[in-house]
C-alpha positions in Angstrom: 33.0 -0.6 -34.6 30.5 -3.3 -34.8 26.9 -1.5 -34.9 25.5 -4.3 -32.0 28.3 -3.0 -29.6 26.5 0.5 -30.8 22.8 -0.9 -29.8 24.1 -2.3 -26.6 25.7 0.8 -25.6 22.1 2.9 -26.6 20.1 0.8 -23.9 22.9 1.4 -21.6 22.7 4.9 -21.6 18.5 4.2 -20.7 19.5 1.7 -18.3 21.8 4.3 -16.5 19.4 6.7 -16.7 16.5 4.9 -15.6 18.7 3.9 -12.6 18.8 7.4 -10.9 14.9 8.0 -10.3 15.0 5.5 -9.0 17.8 5.2 -7.0 17.4 9.0 -6.0 13.6 8.1 -4.5 14.1 5.1 -2.7 17.3 6.7 -0.9 14.9 9.5 -0.1 12.3 7.5 1.1 9.9 8.3 -1.2 7.5 6.0 -3.1 7.5 6.3 -6.8 6.2 4.4 -10.2 8.0 1.5 -11.0 7.2 -1.7 -13.1 6.3 -3.8 -9.7 3.4 -1.2 -9.1 -0.1 -1.7 -9.5 -1.1 -0.6 -12.4 2.5 -0.5 -13.8 4.5 2.1 -14.4 1.8 4.5 -13.0 0.8 2.9 -9.0 3.4 3.7 -6.5 5.9 1.4 -5.6 7.6 1.6 -2.0 11.3 3.3 -1.7 13.0 -0.5 -0.5 11.6 -1.7 -4.5 12.9 1.5 -6.2 16.2 1.3 -4.5 16.3 -2.3 -5.8 15.0 -1.7 -8.9 17.4 1.4 -9.3 20.6 -1.0 -8.2 19.0 -3.7 -11.5 18.7 -0.9 -14.0 22.9 0.1 -13.0 24.4 -3.0 -13.2 22.7 -3.9 -16.3 24.1 -0.7 -17.9 26.8 -1.4 -16.5 27.1 -4.9 -17.8 26.0 -3.2 -21.2 29.2 -0.9 -21.4 32.1 -3.0 -20.1 31.2 -6.5 -21.1 29.3 -5.4 -24.8 32.5 -4.7 -26.9 35.1 -2.1 -25.9 33.6 0.5 -25.2 35.9 3.8 -25.3 35.0 7.3 -23.9 37.2 8.9 -26.8 35.0 7.6 -29.5 32.1 9.8 -30.6 30.5 7.0 -32.0 30.6 4.7 -28.5 29.7 8.0 -26.3 26.7 9.4 -28.8 25.0 6.3 -28.6 25.3 6.3 -24.8 24.1 9.7 -24.8 21.7 9.5 -27.3 19.8 6.3 -25.0 20.2 8.3 -22.3 18.3 11.3 -23.7 15.5 9.4 -24.9 14.6 7.9 -21.5 14.9 11.0 -19.8 12.5 12.6 -22.3 10.4 10.0 -22.6 10.3 9.9 -18.3 10.0 13.5 -18.3 6.9 13.3 -20.3 5.6 9.9 -18.5 6.1 10.9 -14.6 5.0 14.4 -15.3 1.6 13.6 -15.5 1.4 12.6 -12.0 4.0 14.8 -10.6 2.7 18.4 -12.0 5.7 18.7 -14.8 3.8 18.8 -17.5 1.8 22.1 -16.7 4.1 24.1 -13.8 2.3 26.3 -12.5 3.9 30.1 -13.1 4.3 32.6 -10.5 
């Protein structure tokens, strides 16, 4: 196994996971943070920008999985690399965007 393939799968997991909130927010017609907002990653971008950004992330993630190496769902190293990339971007996003949407300190009922 080429270690560069594992790096590719790690970043594929990050890109594929990052596509989810942008696509969902955009398709729901909601503004959401994106790199194109002012300030970047903090301000809100339109739903259209988020759909485009989410689609771009999905396409890059797809290319990193399918076109680099030979990803095998039965290979523990391939799946772990993808899963760790997905988990880390997910945890980072939860912390970063939680500060804007109340997710870091939810009210107790």
